[in-house]
Structure formats: structure tokens, C-alpha cells
C-alpha positions in Angstrom: -0.3 10.7 -1.0 -3.1 12.9 -2.4 -5.2 10.0 -3.5 -5.2 8.5 0.0 -5.9 11.9 1.5 -8.6 13.1 -0.9 -10.3 9.8 -1.4 -10.1 8.7 2.3 -13.9 8.8 2.8 -14.6 6.5 -0.2 -14.4 2.8 0.5 -13.6 1.8 -3.1 -10.6 4.2 -3.2 -9.3 2.9 0.1 -9.7 -0.7 -1.0 -8.0 -0.1 -4.4 -5.1 1.6 -2.7 -4.6 -1.3 -0.2 -4.7 -3.8 -3.1 -2.1 -1.8 -4.9 0.1 -1.5 -1.8 -0.2 -5.3 -1.3 0.9 -6.0 -4.9 3.9 -3.7 -4.5 4.8 -5.3 -1.1 4.7 -8.8 -2.6 7.1 -8.1 -5.4 10.0 -9.3 -3.3 12.0 -6.1 -2.8 12.5 -5.0 0.8 12.8 -1.2 0.1 9.5 -1.4 -2.0 7.8 -3.5 0.7 8.7 -1.0 3.4 7.5 1.9 1.3 4.2 0.1 0.6 3.7 -0.7 4.2 4.3 2.9 5.2 1.9 4.3 2.6 -0.7 1.7 3.5 -0.5 2.8 7.1 -0.8 6.4 6.2 -3.9 5.7 4.0 -5.5 3.9 7.0 -4.8 7.0 9.1 -6.6 9.2 6.5 -9.5 6.7 6.4 -9.8 6.8 10.2 -10.3 10.5 10.0 -12.7 10.5 7.1 -14.8 7.4 7.1 -18.1 7.4 9.0 -19.0 3.7 8.7 -17.1 1.5 11.1 -17.7 -1.6 8.9 -16.0 0.0 5.9 -13.1 1.2 8.1 -12.6 -2.3 9.5 -12.4 -3.7 5.9 -9.7 -1.2 5.1 -7.8 -2.0 8.3 -8.0 -5.7 7.4 -6.6 -5.1 4.0 -3.8 -3.0 5.5 -3.0 -5.8 7.9 -2.3 -8.1 4.9 0.0 -5.5 3.5 1.9 -5.2 6.8 2.4 -8.9 7.0 3.5 -9.4 3.4 6.8 -10.0 1.8 8.5 -12.4 4.1 11.0 -13.3 1.3 11.9 -9.7 0.5 15.4 -8.9 -0.8 17.2 -5.7 -1.4 16.2 -3.8 -4.6 18.6 -4.4 -7.5 20.4 -1.4 -8.9 19.0 -0.2 -12.3 22.5 0.1 -13.8 21.9 2.1 -16.9 18.2 1.2 -17.4 15.0 2.8 -16.2 12.2 1.4 -14.2 10.1 1.3 -17.3 12.5 -1.0 -19.2 11.4 -4.7 -19.4 13.6 -7.2 -17.6 
């Protein structure tokens, strides 16, 4: 993810990404939750390499922990069946 990679040293970018990953993980679809967790972890790896303030890195890790523990009620993603992801339900 270029945003996670290029913005890894900026606390606000990392926090916003983790909030977005948490929102995606909590939608209730297992495939989406797994992808959000994977990208959340990758963003933390980038942050660990780029951030110099331990306090900011710990905040990002804490947010990523919430992503990793989200979505206990996840289900399989429904097929789109002739509609696009942009169509309203």
C-alpha cells in the first residue's frame, strides 16, 4: 500500500489508516476483515521502520491491535450477482 509505505513516518497518516482498516474489518465480512487485518499489520511494519518516536509507534500498534481483534461475527462476503460494489443495497 503506497499510502502506508510513503506516509509511514507521519502519525496522522498511520492513525487514519488504522481507523479505516478497523471500519472495514467491522463490516461483518470475513474476506474483508482478513484483508483489513493483513494491511493493518503491513502498515505497522512500515511504521516500525519509519517512525522515530516510540510513543507514536505504540499508539499505532494499539490501534492495529483493535483491528486484529475485530469482526468476531464475520460472515463470508455475498456475491455481487450483476451489481457493482458501488451500487446501493
